[in-house]
PyMOL Python script that loads the backbone (N, CA, C, O; Angstrom):
from pymol import cmd

cmd.read_pdbstr("""\
ATOM      1  N   MET A   1     141.564 162.695 104.736  1.00  0.00           N
ATOM      2  CA  MET A   1     142.242 161.398 105.614  1.00  0.00           C
ATOM      3  C   MET A   1     143.672 161.600 105.200  1.00  0.00           C
ATOM      4  O   MET A   1     144.312 160.600 105.526  1.00  0.00           O
ATOM      5  N   GLU A   2     144.820 162.968 104.302  1.00  0.00           N
ATOM      6  CA  GLU A   2     145.667 162.086 103.765  1.00  0.00           C
ATOM      7  C   GLU A   2     146.833 162.659 105.169  1.00  0.00           C
ATOM      8  O   GLU A   2     148.024 162.922 105.003  1.00  0.00           O
ATOM      9  N   SER A   3     146.279 162.718 106.142  1.00  0.00           N
ATOM     10  CA  SER A   3     147.324 163.683 107.206  1.00  0.00           C
ATOM     11  C   SER A   3     147.598 162.459 108.219  1.00  0.00           C
ATOM     12  O   SER A   3     148.587 162.240 108.919  1.00  0.00           O
ATOM     13  N   HIS A   4     146.278 161.661 108.055  1.00  0.00           N
ATOM     14  CA  HIS A   4     146.039 160.621 109.140  1.00  0.00           C
ATOM     15  C   HIS A   4     145.941 159.605 108.531  1.00  0.00           C
ATOM     16  O   HIS A   4     144.934 158.978 108.861  1.00  0.00           O
ATOM     17  N   PRO A   5     147.057 158.722 107.106  1.00  0.00           N
ATOM     18  CA  PRO A   5     146.107 157.707 106.915  1.00  0.00           C
ATOM     19  C   PRO A   5     146.282 156.740 107.451  1.00  0.00           C
ATOM     20  O   PRO A   5     146.849 156.089 106.574  1.00  0.00           O
ATOM     21  N   ASP A   6     146.208 156.073 108.354  1.00  0.00           N
ATOM     22  CA  ASP A   6     146.031 154.936 109.459  1.00  0.00           C
ATOM     23  C   ASP A   6     144.589 155.110 110.819  1.00  0.00           C
ATOM     24  O   ASP A   6     144.172 154.322 111.667  1.00  0.00           O
ATOM     25  N   VAL A   7     144.356 155.958 110.594  1.00  0.00           N
ATOM     26  CA  VAL A   7     142.711 156.147 111.613  1.00  0.00           C
ATOM     27  C   VAL A   7     142.127 155.115 110.691  1.00  0.00           C
ATOM     28  O   VAL A   7     142.323 154.838 109.508  1.00  0.00           O
ATOM     29  N   VAL A   8     141.227 154.570 111.773  1.00  0.00           N
ATOM     30  CA  VAL A   8     140.569 154.071 111.469  1.00  0.00           C
ATOM     31  C   VAL A   8     139.244 154.166 112.285  1.00  0.00           C
ATOM     32  O   VAL A   8     139.064 153.755 113.432  1.00  0.00           O
ATOM     33  N   LEU A   9     138.217 154.884 111.342  1.00  0.00           N
ATOM     34  CA  LEU A   9     136.778 155.350 112.037  1.00  0.00           C
ATOM     35  C   LEU A   9     135.723 153.988 112.268  1.00  0.00           C
ATOM     36  O   LEU A   9     135.116 153.346 111.411  1.00  0.00           O
ATOM     37  N   MET A  10     135.744 153.863 113.334  1.00  0.00           N
ATOM     38  CA  MET A  10     134.151 153.171 114.278  1.00  0.00           C
ATOM     39  C   MET A  10     133.089 153.450 114.405  1.00  0.00           C
ATOM     40  O   MET A  10     132.768 154.552 114.849  1.00  0.00           O
ATOM     41  N   PRO A  11     132.125 152.427 114.013  1.00  0.00           N
ATOM     42  CA  PRO A  11     131.091 152.677 114.445  1.00  0.00           C
ATOM     43  C   PRO A  11     130.633 153.489 115.835  1.00  0.00           C
ATOM     44  O   PRO A  11     131.322 153.227 116.821  1.00  0.00           O
ATOM     45  N   ALA A  12     129.621 154.379 116.004  1.00  0.00           N
ATOM     46  CA  ALA A  12     129.013 154.264 117.462  1.00  0.00           C
ATOM     47  C   ALA A  12     128.341 153.155 118.744  1.00  0.00           C
ATOM     48  O   ALA A  12     127.249 152.731 118.365  1.00  0.00           O
ATOM     49  N   ALA A  13     128.584 152.820 119.595  1.00  0.00           N
ATOM     50  CA  ALA A  13     127.925 151.812 120.049  1.00  0.00           C
ATOM     51  C   ALA A  13     127.316 152.580 120.903  1.00  0.00           C
ATOM     52  O   ALA A  13     127.509 153.792 121.005  1.00  0.00           O
ATOM     53  N   PHE A  14     126.240 151.655 121.827  1.00  0.00           N
ATOM     54  CA  PHE A  14     125.283 153.030 123.042  1.00  0.00           C
ATOM     55  C   PHE A  14     125.594 151.711 124.106  1.00  0.00           C
ATOM     56  O   PHE A  14     126.126 150.761 123.530  1.00  0.00           O
ATOM     57  N   LEU A  15     125.349 151.526 125.512  1.00  0.00           N
ATOM     58  CA  LEU A  15     125.276 151.022 126.107  1.00  0.00           C
ATOM     59  C   LEU A  15     124.721 151.488 127.587  1.00  0.00           C
ATOM     60  O   LEU A  15     125.610 152.287 127.879  1.00  0.00           O
ATOM     61  N   ILE A  16     124.003 151.494 128.472  1.00  0.00           N
ATOM     62  CA  ILE A  16     123.136 151.412 129.379  1.00  0.00           C
ATOM     63  C   ILE A  16     123.832 151.746 131.088  1.00  0.00           C
ATOM     64  O   ILE A  16     123.925 150.812 131.885  1.00  0.00           O
ATOM     65  N   VAL A  17     124.175 152.853 131.383  1.00  0.00           N
ATOM     66  CA  VAL A  17     124.988 151.867 132.430  1.00  0.00           C
ATOM     67  C   VAL A  17     123.824 153.028 133.952  1.00  0.00           C
ATOM     68  O   VAL A  17     122.973 153.915 134.022  1.00  0.00           O
ATOM     69  N   GLU A  18     124.751 152.024 134.913  1.00  0.00           N
ATOM     70  CA  GLU A  18     123.984 152.225 135.838  1.00  0.00           C
ATOM     71  C   GLU A  18     124.530 152.503 137.179  1.00  0.00           C
ATOM     72  O   GLU A  18     125.616 151.945 137.337  1.00  0.00           O
ATOM     73  N   ARG A  19     124.003 153.397 138.509  1.00  0.00           N
ATOM     74  CA  ARG A  19     125.003 153.816 139.717  1.00  0.00           C
ATOM     75  C   ARG A  19     124.598 153.349 140.654  1.00  0.00           C
ATOM     76  O   ARG A  19     123.447 153.007 140.383  1.00  0.00           O
ATOM     77  N   SER A  20     124.807 153.119 141.571  1.00  0.00           N
ATOM     78  CA  SER A  20     124.478 152.713 143.171  1.00  0.00           C
ATOM     79  C   SER A  20     124.816 153.668 144.242  1.00  0.00           C
ATOM     80  O   SER A  20     125.644 153.008 144.869  1.00  0.00           O
ATOM     81  N   GLY A  21     124.732 154.578 144.738  1.00  0.00           N
ATOM     82  CA  GLY A  21     124.596 155.525 145.716  1.00  0.00           C
ATOM     83  C   GLY A  21     126.515 156.427 145.577  1.00  0.00           C
ATOM     84  O   GLY A  21     125.886 157.468 145.389  1.00  0.00           O
ATOM     85  N   ASN A  22     127.036 156.583 145.555  1.00  0.00           N
ATOM     86  CA  ASN A  22     128.547 156.605 145.500  1.00  0.00           C
ATOM     87  C   ASN A  22     129.238 155.726 144.742  1.00  0.00           C
ATOM     88  O   ASN A  22     130.273 156.147 144.224  1.00  0.00           O
ATOM     89  N   GLU A  23     128.970 154.796 144.584  1.00  0.00           N
ATOM     90  CA  GLU A  23     129.662 153.425 143.669  1.00  0.00           C
ATOM     91  C   GLU A  23     129.503 154.059 142.654  1.00  0.00           C
ATOM     92  O   GLU A  23     128.579 154.813 142.347  1.00  0.00           O
ATOM     93  N   PRO A  24     131.312 153.480 141.550  1.00  0.00           N
ATOM     94  CA  PRO A  24     131.289 154.306 139.741  1.00  0.00           C
ATOM     95  C   PRO A  24     130.326 153.857 139.053  1.00  0.00           C
ATOM     96  O   PRO A  24     129.833 152.856 139.572  1.00  0.00           O
ATOM     97  N   TRP A  25     129.911 154.130 138.227  1.00  0.00           N
ATOM     98  CA  TRP A  25     129.467 153.869 136.901  1.00  0.00           C
ATOM     99  C   TRP A  25     129.684 152.278 136.679  1.00  0.00           C
ATOM    100  O   TRP A  25     130.817 151.805 136.774  1.00  0.00           O
ATOM    101  N   THR A  26     128.621 151.511 136.396  1.00  0.00           N
ATOM    102  CA  THR A  26     128.652 149.919 135.773  1.00  0.00           C
ATOM    103  C   THR A  26     127.988 149.698 134.634  1.00  0.00           C
ATOM    104  O   THR A  26     126.985 150.329 134.301  1.00  0.00           O
ATOM    105  N   PRO A  27     128.592 148.662 133.889  1.00  0.00           N
ATOM    106  CA  PRO A  27     127.894 148.500 132.595  1.00  0.00           C
ATOM    107  C   PRO A  27     126.174 148.154 133.422  1.00  0.00           C
ATOM    108  O   PRO A  27     126.053 147.839 134.606  1.00  0.00           O
ATOM    109  N   GLY A  28     125.034 148.318 132.448  1.00  0.00           N
ATOM    110  CA  GLY A  28     123.959 147.959 132.565  1.00  0.00           C
ATOM    111  C   GLY A  28     122.962 147.392 131.732  1.00  0.00           C
ATOM    112  O   GLY A  28     121.767 147.146 131.902  1.00  0.00           O
ATOM    113  N   SER A  29     123.922 147.216 130.587  1.00  0.00           N
ATOM    114  CA  SER A  29     123.457 146.121 128.841  1.00  0.00           C
ATOM    115  C   SER A  29     124.341 145.554 128.866  1.00  0.00           C
ATOM    116  O   SER A  29     125.019 145.095 129.786  1.00  0.00           O
ATOM    117  N   SER A  30     124.431 145.530 127.545  1.00  0.00           N
ATOM    118  CA  SER A  30     125.083 144.762 126.779  1.00  0.00           C
ATOM    119  C   SER A  30     125.371 145.686 125.307  1.00  0.00           C
ATOM    120  O   SER A  30     124.747 146.623 125.804  1.00  0.00           O
ATOM    121  N   LEU A  31     125.641 146.053 124.386  1.00  0.00           N
ATOM    122  CA  LEU A  31     126.568 147.018 123.341  1.00  0.00           C
ATOM    123  C   LEU A  31     124.985 147.367 122.183  1.00  0.00           C
ATOM    124  O   LEU A  31     124.434 146.652 121.346  1.00  0.00           O
ATOM    125  N   HIS A  32     124.752 148.505 122.574  1.00  0.00           N
ATOM    126  CA  HIS A  32     123.452 148.801 121.409  1.00  0.00           C
ATOM    127  C   HIS A  32     123.864 149.635 119.981  1.00  0.00           C
ATOM    128  O   HIS A  32     124.310 150.766 119.792  1.00  0.00           O
ATOM    129  N   ALA A  33     123.456 148.403 118.977  1.00  0.00           N
ATOM    130  CA  ALA A  33     123.963 149.241 117.446  1.00  0.00           C
ATOM    131  C   ALA A  33     123.171 150.871 117.324  1.00  0.00           C
ATOM    132  O   ALA A  33     123.677 151.504 116.397  1.00  0.00           O
ATOM    133  N   THR A  34     122.280 151.497 117.911  1.00  0.00           N
ATOM    134  CA  THR A  34     121.575 152.409 118.161  1.00  0.00           C
ATOM    135  C   THR A  34     121.171 153.398 119.771  1.00  0.00           C
ATOM    136  O   THR A  34     121.529 152.927 120.851  1.00  0.00           O
ATOM    137  N   ALA A  35     120.699 154.241 119.729  1.00  0.00           N
ATOM    138  CA  ALA A  35     120.383 154.289 120.681  1.00  0.00           C
ATOM    139  C   ALA A  35     119.292 154.380 120.906  1.00  0.00           C
ATOM    140  O   ALA A  35     119.041 154.692 122.070  1.00  0.00           O
ATOM    141  N   HIS A  36     117.839 154.123 119.761  1.00  0.00           N
ATOM    142  CA  HIS A  36     116.790 153.488 120.424  1.00  0.00           C
ATOM    143  C   HIS A  36     117.113 152.300 120.811  1.00  0.00           C
ATOM    144  O   HIS A  36     116.681 151.947 121.908  1.00  0.00           O
ATOM    145  N   ASP A  37     117.695 151.647 120.270  1.00  0.00           N
ATOM    146  CA  ASP A  37     117.679 149.441 121.068  1.00  0.00           C
ATOM    147  C   ASP A  37     117.914 150.194 122.260  1.00  0.00           C
ATOM    148  O   ASP A  37     116.849 150.398 122.842  1.00  0.00           O
ATOM    149  N   ALA A  38     119.162 150.813 122.999  1.00  0.00           N
ATOM    150  CA  ALA A  38     119.668 150.589 124.246  1.00  0.00           C
ATOM    151  C   ALA A  38     118.207 151.485 124.794  1.00  0.00           C
ATOM    152  O   ALA A  38     117.811 150.977 125.843  1.00  0.00           O
ATOM    153  N   ARG A  39     117.557 152.362 124.465  1.00  0.00           N
ATOM    154  CA  ARG A  39     116.269 153.177 125.453  1.00  0.00           C
ATOM    155  C   ARG A  39     115.340 151.990 125.102  1.00  0.00           C
ATOM    156  O   ARG A  39     114.870 151.694 126.201  1.00  0.00           O
ATOM    157  N   ARG A  40     114.627 150.847 123.871  1.00  0.00           N
ATOM    158  CA  ARG A  40     114.033 150.155 124.586  1.00  0.00           C
ATOM    159  C   ARG A  40     114.734 148.982 125.563  1.00  0.00           C
ATOM    160  O   ARG A  40     113.830 148.371 126.132  1.00  0.00           O
ATOM    161  N   THR A  41     115.628 148.640 125.816  1.00  0.00           N
ATOM    162  CA  THR A  41     116.301 147.696 126.652  1.00  0.00           C
ATOM    163  C   THR A  41     115.642 148.713 128.022  1.00  0.00           C
ATOM    164  O   THR A  41     114.761 148.433 128.834  1.00  0.00           O
ATOM    165  N   LEU A  42     116.221 149.585 127.915  1.00  0.00           N
ATOM    166  CA  LEU A  42     116.012 149.999 129.433  1.00  0.00           C
ATOM    167  C   LEU A  42     114.787 150.174 129.485  1.00  0.00           C
ATOM    168  O   LEU A  42     114.384 149.531 130.454  1.00  0.00           O
ATOM    169  N   VAL A  43     113.510 150.963 128.717  1.00  0.00           N
ATOM    170  CA  VAL A  43     112.116 150.612 128.665  1.00  0.00           C
ATOM    171  C   VAL A  43     112.288 149.049 129.135  1.00  0.00           C
ATOM    172  O   VAL A  43     112.869 148.870 130.205  1.00  0.00           O
ATOM    173  N   PHE A  44     111.970 148.269 128.639  1.00  0.00           N
ATOM    174  CA  PHE A  44     111.817 146.973 129.312  1.00  0.00           C
ATOM    175  C   PHE A  44     112.682 146.767 130.842  1.00  0.00           C
ATOM    176  O   PHE A  44     111.952 147.097 131.777  1.00  0.00           O
ATOM    177  N   ALA A  45     113.784 146.393 131.201  1.00  0.00           N
ATOM    178  CA  ALA A  45     114.219 146.487 131.691  1.00  0.00           C
ATOM    179  C   ALA A  45     113.840 146.916 133.163  1.00  0.00           C
ATOM    180  O   ALA A  45     113.972 146.186 134.146  1.00  0.00           O
ATOM    181  N   LEU A  46     113.180 148.652 133.177  1.00  0.00           N
ATOM    182  CA  LEU A  46     112.141 149.145 134.262  1.00  0.00           C
ATOM    183  C   LEU A  46     111.450 148.859 134.334  1.00  0.00           C
ATOM    184  O   LEU A  46     111.240 148.630 135.525  1.00  0.00           O
ATOM    185  N   THR A  47     110.212 148.475 133.411  1.00  0.00           N
ATOM    186  CA  THR A  47     108.749 147.981 133.066  1.00  0.00           C
ATOM    187  C   THR A  47     108.014 146.984 133.665  1.00  0.00           C
ATOM    188  O   THR A  47     106.875 146.956 134.132  1.00  0.00           O
ATOM    189  N   TRP A  48     109.493 145.615 133.485  1.00  0.00           N
ATOM    190  CA  TRP A  48     108.769 144.160 133.070  1.00  0.00           C
ATOM    191  C   TRP A  48     109.837 143.610 133.549  1.00  0.00           C
ATOM    192  O   TRP A  48     109.605 142.936 134.553  1.00  0.00           O
ATOM    193  N   MET A  49     111.338 143.648 133.089  1.00  0.00           N
ATOM    194  CA  MET A  49     111.687 142.665 133.833  1.00  0.00           C
ATOM    195  C   MET A  49     112.734 142.823 135.413  1.00  0.00           C
ATOM    196  O   MET A  49     113.357 141.870 135.882  1.00  0.00           O
ATOM    197  N   GLN A  50     112.715 144.516 136.147  1.00  0.00           N
ATOM    198  CA  GLN A  50     113.196 144.524 137.855  1.00  0.00           C
ATOM    199  C   GLN A  50     111.909 144.868 138.717  1.00  0.00           C
ATOM    200  O   GLN A  50     111.893 145.195 139.904  1.00  0.00           O
ATOM    201  N   PRO A  51     110.642 144.695 137.699  1.00  0.00           N
ATOM    202  CA  PRO A  51     110.028 144.518 138.891  1.00  0.00           C
ATOM    203  C   PRO A  51     109.792 142.422 139.797  1.00  0.00           C
ATOM    204  O   PRO A  51     109.704 141.647 140.750  1.00  0.00           O
ATOM    205  N   ARG A  52     109.829 142.748 138.325  1.00  0.00           N
ATOM    206  CA  ARG A  52     109.886 140.478 138.694  1.00  0.00           C
ATOM    207  C   ARG A  52     110.517 139.809 139.670  1.00  0.00           C
ATOM    208  O   ARG A  52     110.260 139.071 140.622  1.00  0.00           O
ATOM    209  N   THR A  53     111.951 140.594 138.807  1.00  0.00           N
ATOM    210  CA  THR A  53     113.747 140.373 139.464  1.00  0.00           C
ATOM    211  C   THR A  53     113.088 140.310 141.001  1.00  0.00           C
ATOM    212  O   THR A  53     112.784 139.291 141.620  1.00  0.00           O
ATOM    213  N   ARG A  54     112.941 141.892 141.492  1.00  0.00           N
ATOM    214  CA  ARG A  54     112.673 142.810 143.032  1.00  0.00           C
ATOM    215  C   ARG A  54     112.132 141.642 143.763  1.00  0.00           C
ATOM    216  O   ARG A  54     112.652 141.261 144.812  1.00  0.00           O
ATOM    217  N   GLY A  55     110.582 140.774 142.972  1.00  0.00           N
ATOM    218  CA  GLY A  55     109.961 140.308 143.836  1.00  0.00           C
ATOM    219  C   GLY A  55     108.153 141.309 144.106  1.00  0.00           C
ATOM    220  O   GLY A  55     107.037 140.973 144.504  1.00  0.00           O
ATOM    221  N   LEU A  56     109.032 143.095 143.424  1.00  0.00           N
ATOM    222  CA  LEU A  56     107.564 144.073 143.376  1.00  0.00           C
ATOM    223  C   LEU A  56     105.983 143.507 142.372  1.00  0.00           C
ATOM    224  O   LEU A  56     104.832 143.936 142.290  1.00  0.00           O
ATOM    225  N   ILE A  57     106.761 142.325 141.738  1.00  0.00           N
ATOM    226  CA  ILE A  57     105.238 141.693 141.464  1.00  0.00           C
ATOM    227  C   ILE A  57     105.301 140.391 140.863  1.00  0.00           C
ATOM    228  O   ILE A  57     106.401 139.863 140.698  1.00  0.00           O
ATOM    229  N   PRO A  58     103.989 139.680 140.436  1.00  0.00           N
ATOM    230  CA  PRO A  58     104.469 138.065 139.921  1.00  0.00           C
ATOM    231  C   PRO A  58     105.303 138.042 139.047  1.00  0.00           C
ATOM    232  O   PRO A  58     105.470 139.033 138.336  1.00  0.00           O
ATOM    233  N   CYS A  59     105.971 136.999 138.898  1.00  0.00           N
ATOM    234  CA  CYS A  59     106.629 136.599 137.697  1.00  0.00           C
ATOM    235  C   CYS A  59     105.275 136.516 136.252  1.00  0.00           C
ATOM    236  O   CYS A  59     105.697 136.580 135.097  1.00  0.00           O
ATOM    237  N   ASP A  60     104.334 136.430 136.403  1.00  0.00           N
ATOM    238  CA  ASP A  60     103.456 135.961 136.070  1.00  0.00           C
ATOM    239  C   ASP A  60     101.918 137.117 135.399  1.00  0.00           C
ATOM    240  O   ASP A  60     101.064 137.151 134.513  1.00  0.00           O
ATOM    241  N   ALA A  61     102.388 137.833 136.509  1.00  0.00           N
ATOM    242  CA  ALA A  61     101.827 139.315 136.499  1.00  0.00           C
ATOM    243  C   ALA A  61     100.907 139.990 134.768  1.00  0.00           C
ATOM    244  O   ALA A  61     101.366 140.703 133.875  1.00  0.00           O
ATOM    245  N   GLU A  62     100.277 139.702 134.840  1.00  0.00           N
ATOM    246  CA  GLU A  62      99.415 140.277 133.334  1.00  0.00           C
ATOM    247  C   GLU A  62     100.455 141.975 133.045  1.00  0.00           C
ATOM    248  O   GLU A  62     100.714 143.076 133.530  1.00  0.00           O
ATOM    249  N   THR A  63     100.798 140.716 131.457  1.00  0.00           N
ATOM    250  CA  THR A  63     101.531 142.267 130.793  1.00  0.00           C
ATOM    251  C   THR A  63     101.690 144.093 130.519  1.00  0.00           C
ATOM    252  O   THR A  63     102.384 145.093 130.708  1.00  0.00           O
ATOM    253  N   ASP A  64     100.289 143.475 129.860  1.00  0.00           N
ATOM    254  CA  ASP A  64      99.851 144.805 129.356  1.00  0.00           C
ATOM    255  C   ASP A  64      98.654 145.753 130.385  1.00  0.00           C
ATOM    256  O   ASP A  64      97.699 146.372 129.915  1.00  0.00           O
ATOM    257  N   LYS A  65      98.948 145.678 131.616  1.00  0.00           N
ATOM    258  CA  LYS A  65      97.775 145.083 132.511  1.00  0.00           C
ATOM    259  C   LYS A  65      96.971 147.002 132.475  1.00  0.00           C
ATOM    260  O   LYS A  65      95.835 147.468 132.389  1.00  0.00           O
ATOM    261  N   HIS A  66      98.474 147.590 132.607  1.00  0.00           N
ATOM    262  CA  HIS A  66      98.722 149.173 132.790  1.00  0.00           C
ATOM    263  C   HIS A  66      98.756 149.809 131.760  1.00  0.00           C
ATOM    264  O   HIS A  66      99.487 150.797 131.815  1.00  0.00           O
ATOM    265  N   VAL A  67      97.976 149.540 130.328  1.00  0.00           N
ATOM    266  CA  VAL A  67      97.806 150.018 128.974  1.00  0.00           C
ATOM    267  C   VAL A  67      96.376 150.336 128.965  1.00  0.00           C
ATOM    268  O   VAL A  67      95.676 149.485 129.514  1.00  0.00           O
ATOM    269  N   GLY A  68      95.697 151.473 128.418  1.00  0.00           N
ATOM    270  CA  GLY A  68      94.551 151.236 128.850  1.00  0.00           C
ATOM    271  C   GLY A  68      93.563 150.666 127.273  1.00  0.00           C
ATOM    272  O   GLY A  68      93.996 151.238 126.273  1.00  0.00           O
ATOM    273  N   LYS A  69      92.628 149.889 127.035  1.00  0.00           N
ATOM    274  CA  LYS A  69      91.397 149.459 126.914  1.00  0.00           C
ATOM    275  C   LYS A  69      92.125 150.258 125.476  1.00  0.00           C
ATOM    276  O   LYS A  69      92.626 151.378 125.374  1.00  0.00           O
ATOM    277  N   GLY A  70      91.951 149.230 124.523  1.00  0.00           N
ATOM    278  CA  GLY A  70      92.326 149.301 122.788  1.00  0.00           C
ATOM    279  C   GLY A  70      93.676 149.511 122.259  1.00  0.00           C
ATOM    280  O   GLY A  70      93.903 149.788 121.082  1.00  0.00           O
ATOM    281  N   LYS A  71      94.678 149.350 123.290  1.00  0.00           N
ATOM    282  CA  LYS A  71      95.798 150.479 122.907  1.00  0.00           C
ATOM    283  C   LYS A  71      97.074 148.734 123.292  1.00  0.00           C
ATOM    284  O   LYS A  71      96.382 147.866 123.825  1.00  0.00           O
ATOM    285  N   GLN A  72      98.145 148.398 123.155  1.00  0.00           N
ATOM    286  CA  GLN A  72      99.247 147.749 123.062  1.00  0.00           C
ATOM    287  C   GLN A  72     100.662 148.539 123.127  1.00  0.00           C
ATOM    288  O   GLN A  72     101.135 149.002 122.089  1.00  0.00           O
ATOM    289  N   SER A  73     101.195 148.655 124.129  1.00  0.00           N
ATOM    290  CA  SER A  73     102.941 148.681 125.007  1.00  0.00           C
ATOM    291  C   SER A  73     103.583 148.551 123.965  1.00  0.00           C
ATOM    292  O   SER A  73     103.454 148.124 122.817  1.00  0.00           O
ATOM    293  N   ALA A  74     104.284 149.002 124.599  1.00  0.00           N
ATOM    294  CA  ALA A  74     105.531 148.931 123.419  1.00  0.00           C
ATOM    295  C   ALA A  74     106.339 146.751 123.129  1.00  0.00           C
ATOM    296  O   ALA A  74     107.044 146.138 122.328  1.00  0.00           O
ATOM    297  N   TRP A  75     105.613 146.511 124.326  1.00  0.00           N
ATOM    298  CA  TRP A  75     106.482 145.154 124.601  1.00  0.00           C
ATOM    299  C   TRP A  75     104.906 144.040 124.262  1.00  0.00           C
ATOM    300  O   TRP A  75     104.740 142.864 124.589  1.00  0.00           O
ATOM    301  N   GLY A  76     104.142 144.795 123.654  1.00  0.00           N
ATOM    302  CA  GLY A  76     103.131 143.630 123.846  1.00  0.00           C
ATOM    303  C   GLY A  76     103.443 142.976 122.425  1.00  0.00           C
ATOM    304  O   GLY A  76     102.981 141.878 122.115  1.00  0.00           O
ATOM    305  N   SER A  77     104.490 143.945 121.347  1.00  0.00           N
ATOM    306  CA  SER A  77     103.948 142.694 119.854  1.00  0.00           C
ATOM    307  C   SER A  77     105.336 141.320 120.550  1.00  0.00           C
ATOM    308  O   SER A  77     105.705 140.326 119.924  1.00  0.00           O
ATOM    309  N   SER A  78     105.645 141.600 121.463  1.00  0.00           N
ATOM    310  CA  SER A  78     106.870 140.337 122.085  1.00  0.00           C
ATOM    311  C   SER A  78     106.266 139.302 123.176  1.00  0.00           C
ATOM    312  O   SER A  78     106.726 139.032 124.286  1.00  0.00           O
ATOM    313  N   SER A  79     105.586 139.008 122.805  1.00  0.00           N
ATOM    314  CA  SER A  79     105.224 138.032 123.831  1.00  0.00           C
ATOM    315  C   SER A  79     104.934 136.806 124.323  1.00  0.00           C
ATOM    316  O   SER A  79     104.342 136.303 125.278  1.00  0.00           O
ATOM    317  N   LYS A  80     105.960 136.272 122.700  1.00  0.00           N
ATOM    318  CA  LYS A  80     107.260 135.027 122.903  1.00  0.00           C
ATOM    319  C   LYS A  80     108.232 135.205 123.459  1.00  0.00           C
ATOM    320  O   LYS A  80     108.651 134.226 124.076  1.00  0.00           O
ATOM    321  N   MET A  81     108.893 136.224 123.514  1.00  0.00           N
ATOM    322  CA  MET A  81     110.265 136.924 124.461  1.00  0.00           C
ATOM    323  C   MET A  81     109.284 136.464 125.944  1.00  0.00           C
ATOM    324  O   MET A  81     109.274 135.431 126.614  1.00  0.00           O
ATOM    325  N   LEU A  82     108.643 137.540 126.037  1.00  0.00           N
ATOM    326  CA  LEU A  82     107.571 137.797 127.716  1.00  0.00           C
ATOM    327  C   LEU A  82     106.669 136.183 128.158  1.00  0.00           C
ATOM    328  O   LEU A  82     105.847 135.984 129.053  1.00  0.00           O
ATOM    329  N   SER A  83     107.141 135.394 127.294  1.00  0.00           N
ATOM    330  CA  SER A  83     106.261 134.330 127.712  1.00  0.00           C
ATOM    331  C   SER A  83     107.683 133.201 128.277  1.00  0.00           C
ATOM    332  O   SER A  83     107.657 132.520 129.303  1.00  0.00           O
ATOM    333  N   ASP A  84     108.827 133.274 127.280  1.00  0.00           N
ATOM    334  CA  ASP A  84     110.139 132.512 127.358  1.00  0.00           C
ATOM    335  C   ASP A  84     110.774 133.070 129.140  1.00  0.00           C
ATOM    336  O   ASP A  84     111.315 132.422 130.037  1.00  0.00           O
ATOM    337  N   LEU A  85     110.261 134.973 129.000  1.00  0.00           N
ATOM    338  CA  LEU A  85     111.052 135.353 130.142  1.00  0.00           C
ATOM    339  C   LEU A  85     110.468 134.650 132.113  1.00  0.00           C
ATOM    340  O   LEU A  85     111.058 134.201 133.096  1.00  0.00           O
ATOM    341  N   LYS A  86     109.338 134.895 131.808  1.00  0.00           N
ATOM    342  CA  LYS A  86     108.875 134.974 132.208  1.00  0.00           C
ATOM    343  C   LYS A  86     108.397 132.832 132.955  1.00  0.00           C
ATOM    344  O   LYS A  86     107.773 132.689 134.006  1.00  0.00           O
ATOM    345  N   LYS A  87     108.839 131.702 132.178  1.00  0.00           N
ATOM    346  CA  LYS A  87     108.900 130.817 132.100  1.00  0.00           C
ATOM    347  C   LYS A  87     110.221 129.698 132.808  1.00  0.00           C
ATOM    348  O   LYS A  87     110.362 128.570 133.281  1.00  0.00           O
ATOM    349  N   THR A  88     111.232 131.339 132.364  1.00  0.00           N
ATOM    350  CA  THR A  88     112.867 130.702 132.484  1.00  0.00           C
ATOM    351  C   THR A  88     112.515 131.535 134.657  1.00  0.00           C
ATOM    352  O   THR A  88     112.587 130.810 135.649  1.00  0.00           O
ATOM    353  N   LEU A  89     112.151 133.244 134.716  1.00  0.00           N
ATOM    354  CA  LEU A  89     112.071 133.108 135.790  1.00  0.00           C
ATOM    355  C   LEU A  89     111.312 132.621 137.312  1.00  0.00           C
ATOM    356  O   LEU A  89     111.651 132.647 138.495  1.00  0.00           O
ATOM    357  N   ALA A  90     110.100 132.172 136.543  1.00  0.00           N
ATOM    358  CA  ALA A  90     109.425 131.016 137.299  1.00  0.00           C
ATOM    359  C   ALA A  90     110.503 129.624 137.550  1.00  0.00           C
ATOM    360  O   ALA A  90     110.242 128.867 138.484  1.00  0.00           O
ATOM    361  N   SER A  91     111.453 129.411 136.850  1.00  0.00           N
ATOM    362  CA  SER A  91     112.289 127.845 137.060  1.00  0.00           C
ATOM    363  C   SER A  91     113.608 128.366 137.864  1.00  0.00           C
ATOM    364  O   SER A  91     114.453 127.476 137.955  1.00  0.00           O
ATOM    365  N   GLY A  92     113.916 129.387 138.363  1.00  0.00           N
ATOM    366  CA  GLY A  92     114.788 129.696 139.320  1.00  0.00           C
ATOM    367  C   GLY A  92     115.966 129.845 137.932  1.00  0.00           C
ATOM    368  O   GLY A  92     116.415 130.990 137.987  1.00  0.00           O
ATOM    369  N   SER A  93     116.302 129.429 137.288  1.00  0.00           N
ATOM    370  CA  SER A  93     117.519 129.244 136.323  1.00  0.00           C
ATOM    371  C   SER A  93     117.302 129.948 136.002  1.00  0.00           C
ATOM    372  O   SER A  93     116.118 130.282 135.979  1.00  0.00           O
ATOM    373  N   GLY A  94     118.694 131.044 135.294  1.00  0.00           N
ATOM    374  CA  GLY A  94     118.672 131.699 134.258  1.00  0.00           C
ATOM    375  C   GLY A  94     119.537 133.099 134.960  1.00  0.00           C
ATOM    376  O   GLY A  94     119.777 134.088 134.267  1.00  0.00           O
TER     377      GLY A  94
END
""", "prot")
cmd.dss("prot")
cmd.show_as("cartoon", "prot")
cmd.util.cbc("prot")
cmd.orient("prot")
């Protein structure tokens, strides 16, 4: 770095973006430290949050109904977070 002593190396950050029709790309999430964290956010949004916020399934729908018997979904270990989100959606605030 002797040729460019004022260069600052910045860590990578990952962001989910979305686009609707011919509209420009817009941020769909906050920044994430890893690509895996961004993927987990996308999975949660597409499999849990969006279906409920769009009214496609009820807010109190069983979380792991689609997962085979004896298996746990990626979000099964986050039951408190899901419970809090259900309460928020049911109350209409947030």
